[in-house]
C-alpha positions in Angstrom: 25.7 87.7 -34.9 25.5 84.6 -32.7 27.9 84.3 -29.8 30.5 81.6 -29.4 30.2 79.3 -26.3 33.3 81.0 -24.8 31.7 84.4 -25.2 28.6 83.1 -23.5 30.6 81.8 -20.6 32.4 85.1 -20.2 29.1 86.9 -20.0 28.2 84.9 -16.9 31.2 86.2 -14.9 29.4 89.4 -13.9 29.2 89.2 -10.1 25.6 87.8 -10.0 24.4 86.8 -6.6 23.8 83.1 -6.6 23.5 81.2 -3.3 23.9 77.4 -2.7 24.3 75.5 0.6 24.7 78.7 2.6 27.5 80.0 0.5 27.7 82.6 -2.3 28.8 81.2 -5.7 31.5 83.4 -7.0 31.5 82.1 -10.6 28.9 79.7 -12.0 31.2 78.8 -14.9 33.8 77.3 -12.4 31.7 76.1 -9.5 31.3 72.3 -9.2 27.5 72.7 -8.9 27.1 74.7 -12.2 30.2 74.5 -14.4 29.3 71.4 -16.5 25.8 72.5 -17.3 27.1 76.0 -18.2 29.5 74.2 -20.5 26.6 72.2 -22.0 24.7 75.5 -22.7 27.9 76.9 -24.2 28.0 74.0 -26.6 24.5 75.0 -27.8 25.9 78.4 -28.7 28.8 76.9 -30.5 26.4 74.8 -32.6 24.7 78.0 -33.8 28.0 80.0 -34.0 30.2 77.7 -36.0 29.1 74.2 -36.9 27.4 72.2 -39.6 24.1 73.1 -37.9 24.5 76.8 -38.4 22.4 77.0 -41.5 19.5 75.4 -39.6 20.0 77.3 -36.4 21.0 80.8 -37.4 21.1 81.2 -41.2 21.1 85.0 -41.1 23.3 85.4 -38.0 20.4 85.4 -35.6 18.9 82.3 -34.0 15.6 81.3 -35.7 13.8 81.3 -32.3 14.0 85.1 -32.4 12.3 85.4 -35.8 8.6 86.2 -36.1 7.2 83.4 -38.3 5.4 84.6 -41.4 4.3 81.3 -42.8 3.9 77.6 -42.1 7.3 77.0 -43.6 8.8 79.4 -41.1 7.2 77.4 -38.2 8.7 74.2 -39.6 12.1 75.9 -39.9 11.9 77.1 -36.3 11.0 73.6 -35.1 13.9 72.1 -36.9 16.2 74.5 -35.1 14.5 73.6 -31.8 15.2 70.0 -32.5 18.9 70.4 -33.0 19.3 72.0 -29.6 16.9 69.5 -27.9 18.9 66.6 -29.2 22.1 68.1 -27.9 20.9 67.6 -24.3 18.6 64.6 -25.1 15.6 66.8 -24.1 16.9 67.2 -20.5 17.6 70.9 -20.7 14.1 72.4 -20.7 14.7 76.1 -20.6 17.4 76.6 -23.1 17.9 80.1 -24.6 15.6 79.4 -27.5 12.6 79.0 -25.1 12.3 82.6 -24.0 13.6 83.7 -27.4 10.4 82.4 -28.9 8.5 84.2 -26.1 10.1 87.5 -27.0 9.3 87.0 -30.7 5.7 86.5 -29.5 5.7 89.9 -27.8 7.1 91.4 -31.0 4.3 89.8 -33.1 1.6 91.6 -31.1 3.1 94.7 -29.3 -0.2 96.4 -29.1 -1.2 94.2 -26.2 1.3 96.2 -24.1 -0.4 99.5 -24.7 -2.7 100.9 -22.0 -3.9 104.3 -21.1 -1.7 104.5 -18.0 1.4 102.8 -19.2 2.6 102.0 -22.8 5.0 99.1 -22.8 4.9 98.4 -26.5 8.2 100.0 -27.4 9.8 98.4 -24.4 8.6 95.0 -25.5 10.0 95.5 -28.9 13.2 96.8 -27.5 13.4 93.7 -25.3 13.0 91.4 -28.3 15.7 93.3 -30.3 18.1 93.4 -27.4 17.9 89.7 -26.9 18.2 88.9 -30.6 21.0 91.3 -31.5 23.0 90.3 -28.4 22.1 86.6 -28.7 21.3 86.8 -25.0 20.0 84.0 -22.8 16.7 85.2 -21.2 15.2 83.2 -18.3 12.1 83.9 -16.3 10.3 83.5 -13.0 6.5 83.8 -13.3 5.0 81.9 -10.4 4.3 83.3 -6.9 5.7 81.5 -3.9 3.5 78.8 -2.5 2.2 80.6 0.6 -1.5 81.0 1.3 -3.1 80.4 -2.1 -6.5 81.2 -0.7 -5.7 84.9 -0.4 -4.6 87.4 -3.0 -1.0 88.5 -2.8 -2.1 91.9 -1.5 -3.9 90.2 1.4 -1.0 88.0 2.6 0.1 88.3 6.2 3.4 89.8 5.0 3.5 92.4 2.3 6.7 91.4 0.7 6.2 87.7 -0.1 5.4 88.3 -3.7 7.2 90.7 -6.0 5.5 94.1 -6.0 6.2 97.8 -6.7 7.1 99.6 -3.5 8.2 103.0 -4.7 8.7 105.1 -7.8 11.9 107.1 -8.3 13.4 109.1 -11.0 13.9 106.8 -13.9 12.2 103.7 -12.6 10.5 101.6 -9.9 11.7 99.8 -6.8 10.5 96.3 -6.4 10.5 93.9 -3.5 9.5 90.2 -3.0 10.1 86.8 -4.4 9.2 84.6 -7.4 9.6 80.9 -8.3 10.6 78.7 -10.2 13.7 80.2 -11.7 14.7 77.2 -13.8 18.1 77.8 -15.4 18.1 81.4 -14.0 21.6 81.0 -12.8 22.8 80.6 -16.4 20.9 83.5 -17.9 21.9 86.9 -19.0 18.6 88.5 -18.1 15.6 87.3 -16.1 12.0 88.3 -16.9 9.9 88.7 -13.7 6.2 88.6 -14.1 2.9 86.7 -13.5 1.4 84.2 -15.9 -1.8 83.5 -13.8 -4.7 85.9 -13.6 -4.6 88.4 -10.7 -7.5 89.9 -8.8 -8.1 93.6 -9.2 -6.8 94.5 -5.8 -3.3 93.0 -6.6 -2.5 96.1 -8.8 0.9 96.6 -7.0 1.9 93.0 -8.0 0.7 93.4 -11.6 3.9 94.2 -13.3 6.4 92.5 -15.6 10.0 93.5 -16.2 13.4 92.1 -17.4 16.7 92.9 -15.8 20.3 91.6 -15.9 21.2 88.9 -13.5 23.9 91.1 -11.9 21.3 93.8 -10.9 22.1 95.0 -7.3 19.6 93.5 -4.8 18.7 90.5 -7.0 19.4 87.1 -5.3 19.0 83.5 -6.5 18.7 80.8 -3.9 19.5 77.5 -5.6 18.0 74.2 -4.8 20.3 71.1 -4.3 22.6 70.6 -7.2 22.5 67.2 -8.8 25.6 68.1 -10.8 27.5 68.7 -7.6 26.5 65.2 -6.3 27.4 63.4 -9.5 30.4 61.1 -9.2 31.5 61.3 -12.9 30.0 61.4 -16.4 30.3 57.6 -16.5 28.3 57.2 -13.3 25.9 60.1 -13.8 25.9 60.9 -17.5 22.8 63.2 -17.4 22.8 64.8 -14.0 26.5 65.6 -14.3 26.0 67.7 -17.5 22.4 68.7 -17.8 21.2 69.9 -14.4 19.8 73.3 -15.4 18.9 73.9 -11.7 16.0 75.8 -10.2 16.2 78.8 -7.9 14.0 81.1 -5.8 14.4 84.7 -7.0 14.4 87.4 -4.4 14.2 91.1 -5.1 15.6 93.0 -2.2 14.7 96.6 -3.1 15.7 96.2 -6.8 15.6 99.2 -9.0 14.0 98.6 -12.4 14.4 101.4 -15.0 11.2 102.4 -16.9 12.7 101.1 -20.2 12.9 97.6 -18.6 9.3 97.6 -17.6 6.9 95.7 -19.9 3.7 96.1 -17.9 3.0 98.2 -14.8 0.2 98.2 -12.3 -2.2 96.7 -14.8 -3.8 93.4 -13.9 -5.3 92.7 -17.4 -2.1 93.4 -19.4 0.2 91.6 -17.0 -1.9 88.5 -17.7 -2.8 89.1 -21.4 0.9 89.6 -22.5 1.3 85.8 -22.4 -2.1 84.7 -23.7 -3.0 87.4 -26.2 0.3 87.4 -27.9 1.9 84.3 -29.4 4.4 84.1 -26.5 2.8 81.1 -24.8 2.1 79.1 -27.8 5.7 79.8 -28.9 6.8 78.4 -25.6 4.7 75.2 -26.2 6.2 74.9 -29.7 9.7 74.7 -28.3 8.7 72.6 -25.3 6.7 70.1 -27.4 9.7 69.6 -29.7 11.9 69.0 -26.7 9.4 66.6 -25.2 9.2 64.6 -28.4 13.0 64.4 -28.4 13.1 63.3 -24.8 10.6 60.5 -25.4 12.7 59.4 -28.4 15.7 59.2 -26.1 14.0 57.4 -23.3 12.5 54.9 -25.8 16.0 54.4 -27.2 17.2 53.5 -23.7 14.3 51.0 -23.4 15.4 49.3 -26.6 19.0 49.2 -25.6 18.1 47.7 -22.2 15.9 45.0 -23.6 18.5 44.0 -26.2 21.2 44.0 -23.5 19.0 41.7 -21.4 18.2 39.5 -24.4 14.5 40.1 -23.9 13.8 42.3 -26.9 12.2 39.5 -29.0 9.8 38.3 -26.2 6.2 39.2 -27.2 5.3 41.1 -24.0 8.5 43.2 -24.3 8.0 43.9 -28.0 4.5 45.1 -27.2 5.8 47.4 -24.5 8.3 48.8 -27.0 5.4 49.3 -29.3 3.5 51.2 -26.7 6.5 53.5 -26.2 6.9 54.1 -29.9 3.2 55.0 -29.9 3.9 57.6 -27.3 6.8 59.0 -29.3 4.4 59.2 -32.3 1.8 61.0 -30.2 4.4 63.6 -29.1 5.5 64.1 -32.6 2.0 64.4 -33.9 1.2 67.2 -31.5 4.1 69.3 -32.9 3.2 68.7 -36.5 -0.5 69.3 -35.9 0.1 72.6 -34.1 2.2 73.8 -37.0 -0.3 72.6 -39.6 -3.2 74.3 -37.8 -1.3 77.6 -37.6 -3.2 80.8 -37.0 -2.7 84.4 -38.2 -1.5 86.9 -35.5 -3.3 90.2 -35.0 -0.4 92.5 -34.5 -2.7 95.4 -33.5 -1.3 98.9 -33.1 1.5 100.0 -30.8 4.1 102.7 -30.3 6.7 104.0 -32.7 8.4 100.7 -33.1 5.4 98.6 -33.9 6.6 97.8 -37.4 9.5 95.8 -35.9 7.8 92.4 -36.2 4.0 92.7 -35.6 1.7 90.1 -37.2 2.8 86.8 -38.7 1.6 83.3 -37.8 1.7 81.1 -34.7 1.1 77.4 -34.0 -2.6 76.5 -33.5 -3.8 77.3 -30.0 -6.1 74.4 -29.5 -3.5 71.7 -30.4 -0.8 73.6 -28.5 -2.9 73.8 -25.3 -3.9 70.1 -25.7 -0.2 69.2 -25.8 0.1 70.5 -22.2 -2.4 67.9 -21.1 -0.8 65.1 -23.1 2.8 65.7 -21.9 2.0 65.9 -18.2 0.1 62.6 -18.3 2.2 60.7 -20.8 5.7 61.2 -19.3 5.1 59.3 -16.0 3.5 56.5 -18.0 6.6 56.2 -20.2 9.0 56.3 -17.3 7.0 53.5 -15.5 7.0 51.4 -18.7 10.8 51.6 -19.0 11.4 50.9 -15.3 9.4 47.7 -15.7 11.4 46.7 -18.7 14.7 47.4 -16.9 13.9 45.2 -13.9 16.3 44.7 -11.0 19.4 45.5 -13.0 19.0 49.2 -12.2 19.3 48.5 -8.5 22.3 46.1 -8.4 25.0 48.3 -9.9 28.6 49.0 -8.8 28.8 52.2 -6.7 31.0 53.8 -9.4 33.1 53.1 -12.4 36.1 52.9 -10.0 35.0 49.3 -9.2 35.8 48.3 -12.8 39.2 49.9 -12.6 40.1 48.2 -9.3 42.6 45.4 -9.7 40.7 43.0 -7.4 37.1 44.1 -8.0 37.4 44.7 -11.7 37.6 41.0 -12.7 34.6 40.2 -10.5 32.5 42.9 -11.9 33.4 41.8 -15.4 32.4 38.3 -14.6 29.1 38.8 -12.9 27.7 42.0 -14.4 27.5 41.2 -18.1 25.3 39.6 -20.7 25.8 37.9 -24.0 27.4 40.3 -26.4 27.5 43.1 -23.8 30.7 43.2 -21.7 30.4 44.6 -18.1 31.8 48.0 -19.0 29.2 48.6 -21.6 26.4 47.1 -19.6 27.2 49.1 -16.5 27.4 52.2 -18.6 24.0 51.6 -20.0 22.4 50.8 -16.7 24.0 53.9 -15.1 22.5 56.0 -17.9 19.1 54.4 -17.4 19.1 55.0 -13.6 20.1 58.6 -14.1 17.1 59.1 -16.5 14.6 56.9 -14.5 15.4 56.5 -10.8 17.9 59.0 -9.5 17.0 62.2 -7.7 17.7 64.0 -11.0 15.1 61.7 -12.7 12.5 62.3 -9.9 12.9 66.1 -10.4 12.3 65.6 -14.2 9.2 63.5 -13.6 7.7 66.2 -11.4 9.0 68.9 -13.8 7.2 67.3 -16.8 4.0 66.9 -14.7 3.9 70.7 -14.0 5.9 72.0 -16.9 2.9 74.0 -18.3 1.3 74.7 -14.9 -1.1 72.9 -12.6 -3.6 70.5 -14.2 -6.6 72.3 -12.6 -5.5 75.4 -14.5 -4.7 74.1 -18.0 -7.6 71.7 -18.0 -10.0 74.5 -17.4 -8.3 76.6 -20.0 -8.6 73.9 -22.6 -12.3 73.8 -21.9 -12.5 77.6 -22.4 -10.2 77.9 -25.4 -11.1 74.6 -27.2 -13.8 74.4 -29.9 -16.5 73.1 -27.5 -19.2 74.5 -29.9 -18.2 72.1 -32.7 -18.3 69.2 -30.3 -21.7 70.2 -29.0 -23.1 70.9 -32.4 -22.1 67.5 -33.7 -23.8 65.7 -30.7 -26.9 67.9 -31.0 -27.2 67.1 -34.7 -27.7 63.5 -33.8 -30.4 64.4 -31.2 -32.1 66.7 -33.7 -32.2 63.9 -36.4 -35.0 61.9 -34.8 -38.1 62.3 -32.6 -40.2 60.1 -30.3 -43.3 58.9 -32.3 -46.1 56.2 -31.8 -45.6 52.9 -33.4 -47.7 52.4 -36.6 -50.4 49.7 -36.9 -47.8 47.2 -38.2 -45.7 47.6 -35.1 -42.9 49.4 -36.9 -41.2 52.2 -35.0 -41.1 55.5 -36.8 -38.0 57.6 -37.1 -37.9 61.0 -38.8 
């Protein structure tokens, strides 16, 4: 059964070690830096638990993101569930619980990937999937190594414990030590999966492991970045950052004990990499992320339309053209989602341990389109933001410091007189401009632009992967067919050139 929002919030009061501004956060559900976002996530759970959206989100009592799709129709149904939650945060919560739920379903679809001669993690991967689905748990992850010396493997860094690694084996499990980034929304999760999504060199075998543990595990620490929620004046003044700051944190393992049953891969460079790319896990990530990205562009374009109407410039030809460009970007984002679903591929579930029948096989979104979406989104988002900033003009800069100015007996009449436009009283216009600034120009907005640029990794990684995974043979064959269709010949006596 799905949890209620209140049940979710209660699950976060477990003594987890979250640090912010030099102080330990005792309760993320009550702290000013986290409580509103925690409440926003709780509302997502309520939508699945008891609302008019329940049939779309969790028709059988389990969120659709946990299901292993068996058909194109299943992929469409999963995307429709993704869309409901994406719209609830206007696309600004990127790592909602359905994100890693899709990843876990990807593990379950191909558990054989986790089986090696030295360590068989197939049953653990299936147990992980079932544990999340049956408990309706929120799983987060940290998969990137800290940005230290990227010219050296983790095993050759000046300090041994910069990157998470196995340091000892004990009865029942492994002791791990080191750090991982970027723990987006990790403070709000029930479990965190710690692993590596980039390829590792053979000598990094101590770092080649993946496991999932509860957030209250002894020795596990989260060091939070600046909280935009804590800096927000009010929902009126900061409508997005006050409610949808999912936060990012550095994860530190200070001699954390990981039971064997929590280990998915262990001391295997190939499997630790392949678990993301040879199961549907990563393309499932993209399916959720692409749906959210499409929703976010719809929202931003809606802001652009409201701004231009409030400024009475909507009918001007250059402005109409700019709106047309934005609508074209929305259509591009939507097209990638639909195309990935339509080009779905069968999943080779392989063979695994005793629980392999749990969900192996099924279908997944098409890899080529899914990987191409990574390129499109990172390039398109900054373009859209710049377009809307241009349409907004100077109004985003000249705003009252807060809504308190409107309520002040002396300042209120002045604000109402000078910050308005035909058909848009000052209260409404300031509210709209505050929303636009929070989405486009605030520190929260700057984080989102950087976030979308690197959401799927660095360009030098995913561009090369697209070249490797894409159908370059078909492109080459088509170009070569043209070259093979004619040859160099002498002109005939009549001066005509010959082509054959």
